[in-house]
C-alpha positions as CSV (number, residue, x, y, z in Angstrom):
1,M,16.5,-42.8,29.8
2,H,15.8,-40.2,32.5
3,D,19.2,-38.6,32.1
4,S,18.9,-38.3,28.3
5,L,15.5,-36.7,28.6
6,T,16.8,-34.2,31.2
7,M,19.8,-33.4,29.0
8,L,17.5,-33.0,26.0
9,L,15.2,-30.6,27.8
10,T,18.1,-28.6,29.3
11,S,19.6,-28.3,25.8
12,A,16.3,-27.1,24.2
13,A,15.8,-24.6,27.0
14,A,19.3,-23.2,26.5
15,L,18.8,-22.9,22.8
16,A,15.5,-21.2,23.2
17,G,17.2,-18.7,25.7
18,I,20.0,-17.9,23.3
19,V,17.6,-17.4,20.4
20,G,15.5,-15.2,22.6
21,V,18.5,-13.0,23.6
22,I,19.5,-12.7,20.0
23,L,16.0,-11.5,19.0
24,L,15.9,-9.0,21.8
25,I,19.3,-7.6,20.8
26,G,18.1,-7.3,17.2
27,R,14.9,-5.6,18.3
28,A,16.9,-3.1,20.5
29,L,19.4,-2.3,17.7
30,R,16.6,-1.2,15.4
31,H,15.9,1.8,17.6
32,T,19.4,2.9,17.7
33,S,21.9,4.3,15.1
34,L,23.8,1.0,15.2
35,G,21.0,-0.8,13.4
36,K,21.2,1.1,10.1
37,P,24.1,3.4,9.3
38,K,22.9,6.8,8.1
39,S,25.3,6.8,5.1
40,A,23.7,3.6,3.7
41,A,20.2,4.6,4.3
42,S,20.1,7.4,1.8
43,L,23.0,7.0,-0.6
44,L,20.9,6.1,-3.7
45,I,17.2,6.9,-4.0
46,L,15.2,5.5,-6.9
47,K,12.9,8.5,-7.9
48,D,11.0,7.0,-10.8
49,T,11.1,4.2,-13.4
50,I,9.4,4.1,-16.8
51,A,9.0,1.0,-18.9
52,L,9.9,1.8,-22.6
53,D,9.2,-1.7,-23.9
54,A,9.2,-5.3,-22.6
55,R,13.0,-5.2,-21.8
56,R,14.1,-1.6,-21.5
57,R,13.6,0.7,-18.5
58,L,14.4,4.4,-18.0
59,H,15.4,5.0,-14.3
60,L,15.7,8.3,-12.5
61,I,18.1,7.9,-9.6
62,Q,19.3,10.5,-7.0
63,H,22.7,10.3,-5.5
64,E,23.2,12.9,-2.7
65,D,22.4,16.2,-4.5
66,R,22.8,14.9,-8.1
67,T,20.2,13.1,-10.3
68,V,21.1,10.7,-13.1
69,L,19.0,9.1,-15.9
70,L,19.8,5.5,-16.6
71,L,18.6,3.3,-19.5
72,T,18.7,-0.4,-18.5
73,G,17.6,-3.7,-20.1
74,G,19.1,-3.6,-23.5
75,E,22.3,-5.1,-24.7
76,T,24.1,-2.5,-22.6
77,D,23.1,-0.2,-19.7
78,V,23.7,3.4,-20.6
79,V,24.0,6.6,-18.5
80,V,21.8,9.0,-20.4
81,G,23.0,12.0,-18.5
82,W,23.2,13.9,-15.2
83,L,20.3,16.2,-14.7
84,D,21.5,18.6,-12.1
85,G,24.0,19.3,-9.3
86,P,27.8,20.1,-9.6
87,K,29.6,19.0,-12.7
88,P,32.2,16.2,-12.3
89,P,35.8,17.2,-12.5
């Protein structure tokens, strides 16, 4: 009985230590560039959304230096058009 209780407490302490180390590493990575890649942070930006009716929405989305207008929620999603930036080839 004494040996099984000691083994249980040792296992619980080891598990708590491992979880603590993982949490500390996660917190440290948030403050470095490894936590969030810069390219994924600002690839797409939702600028505005307008509800046209109960199902359809008009979205203004920025991708790098270009802006696109999307209509979603109907039978099909439609690219209404690109508003600025360089023209595609």
